C-alpha positions in Angstrom: 76.7 -1.6 -27.1 74.6 0.5 -25.3 70.0 0.3 -23.8 67.7 2.4 -24.7 64.7 3.4 -22.2 63.0 6.5 -21.2 63.4 7.7 -18.1 62.6 10.8 -17.4 63.8 12.7 -14.8 63.0 15.3 -11.5 63.3 18.5 -13.8 60.7 16.8 -16.5 63.6 15.6 -19.0 63.5 12.5 -20.4 66.5 11.5 -21.6 66.6 7.8 -22.8 70.5 6.6 -23.7 72.3 4.8 -21.1 75.9 3.5 -21.3 78.4 2.2 -19.3 80.9 5.1 -17.7 82.6 3.4 -15.3 82.7 -0.9 -13.9 84.7 -0.7 -10.9 86.3 -4.4 -9.6 86.9 -5.5 -6.0 87.8 -8.6 -5.4 88.4 -8.3 -1.2 84.8 -7.2 -0.7 83.3 -9.7 -3.7 81.7 -6.2 -5.3 81.6 -5.1 -8.8 79.6 -1.3 -9.0 78.3 -0.4 -12.5 78.8 2.5 -13.2 76.1 4.8 -15.4 75.5 6.8 -17.8 71.8 8.3 -19.0 71.6 10.5 -22.0 69.3 13.0 -23.6 69.9 10.2 -27.7 72.7 8.9 -29.2 73.7 11.9 -30.6 73.8 13.9 -27.2 76.6 11.9 -25.9 78.1 11.3 -29.5 77.6 15.3 -30.0 80.2 15.0 -26.1 77.1 16.6 -24.3 77.1 15.2 -21.0 75.4 13.0 -18.9 71.7 14.1 -18.0 72.3 11.5 -15.0 74.7 8.7 -13.5 73.3 5.9 -11.1 75.0 3.4 -9.7 74.9 -0.7 -9.6 76.7 -2.5 -7.6 77.4 -7.1 -8.2 77.8 -9.2 -5.2 78.0 -12.2 -3.7 76.5 -15.0 -6.7 76.2 -12.5 -9.1 80.0 -11.0 -8.3 81.3 -14.5 -8.9 78.7 -15.2 -11.7 80.6 -11.9 -13.8 84.1 -12.5 -12.7 83.6 -15.9 -14.4 82.0 -14.5 -17.9 84.4 -13.3 -20.8 82.6 -10.8 -22.2 81.9 -9.2 -18.5 80.7 -6.2 -20.2 78.3 -7.4 -21.9 77.4 -10.2 -19.2 77.2 -6.2 -17.5 74.5 -5.0 -19.8 72.5 -8.5 -19.7 72.6 -7.8 -16.2 71.4 -4.6 -16.5 68.8 -6.2 -19.0 67.3 -7.7 -16.1 66.5 -5.6 -13.4 63.2 -3.7 -12.8 64.6 -0.3 -14.0 64.8 -1.7 -17.3 62.6 -3.6 -18.3 61.7 -3.2 -21.5 64.9 -2.0 -23.2 66.3 -1.2 -26.3 69.1 -2.3 -27.0 71.3 0.6 -29.1 
């Protein structure tokens, strides 16, 4: 699973393939940290090229509780990310 949405970096390079790279759960802090990698395209990732960018998102409070109750955490996280302003208009890959 991945997401496709173009983002232009400050260097002028445009990446359009987003993939969750890490998920860290802190039960004590009731927080999920989701690391994303942005690649030039799917083929660049498949070829082993490194990410262009690696932003992090956090789920806390009710979002944390809902995520932890989900039987498919990764699917839930992608659905959650698609609702964030930075990913409106994305397409599934």
